[in-house]
N, C-alpha and C positions, 0 to 999 in steps of 0.2 A: 951557670950559663942559662939563659932563657930558652924557652921552647920556640920551635919554628912553626909558623902558621902559613897558610897559603891565601893569597888574595884572589877572590872570585872575579868573574868577568863583570860583576856589578860593583866591584871594588869593596867587597865585604870580607870580613875575616871572623873566625870563631875565636873567642877568648878561651884559652885552655881552662879546663876544670880546676886545676891547681891554683891558677891565678884568681878565678871567680871565687873559689872558696876562701882563699887567703884574704880577699878584700870584701867578701860578703856581697858580691854583685849578684843581683837577681833580675829576672825578666821585668822589664819596664823601668829599670833604673836609668838615670841619665848620666852620661859620661862626658867629660871635657877632653877634647883632642887638640893637641898643640904640637908645634915643631920647635925643638930646641937643638940648634945646630943641625946635625945630620940624623937626629932621632925623632921618632914619632912618640909623643908622650900621651898616654891615655890614663885619666884618673877619674874616680867617681866625683860627680859634681858636688855632692854633699854627703857626709857620712849618714848611713842608715841608723835610725834610732833603734837600739836593741830592745828597749822596753817602752813602747809608746805610752802606756798608762803612767809609768814613772815620770816620763818626760812631761806629760800634761799636769801631773800633780805638782811638779816642781815649779809650775807657773803660779801657783797659789801659795801665799805665805801662811795663811791660817786655814784650818779645815773648814769646809763649807757643808752645812747640814741641808741636804736636799731630799725631799720625798719624791723619788722618781715615779712611783706608781701614781701618786696624786697628780703630778704634772701630766702624765700620759692620759689619765682619765679626764682631766680638765680640757685637754686638747681635743678630745673626741667631740665636744660640744661646739668647737670652733668651725667656721666655714672656710 
């Protein structure tokens, strides 16, 4: 059975810790709220990326050789 929460006078509710942790919901996440029959359904808008570096690397098919230090040093001379 689910947990019981109270709606405040501003129509807000607190998502219980057990639910937040199970879904990985963090401060700033966006949630989708919908009505299905007589139920309020709240779900994360999109799943959180567990490893953002791995997600970015998956966008590149072949390794890219970048000299980050050189790029930063060159940017210092730009206005």
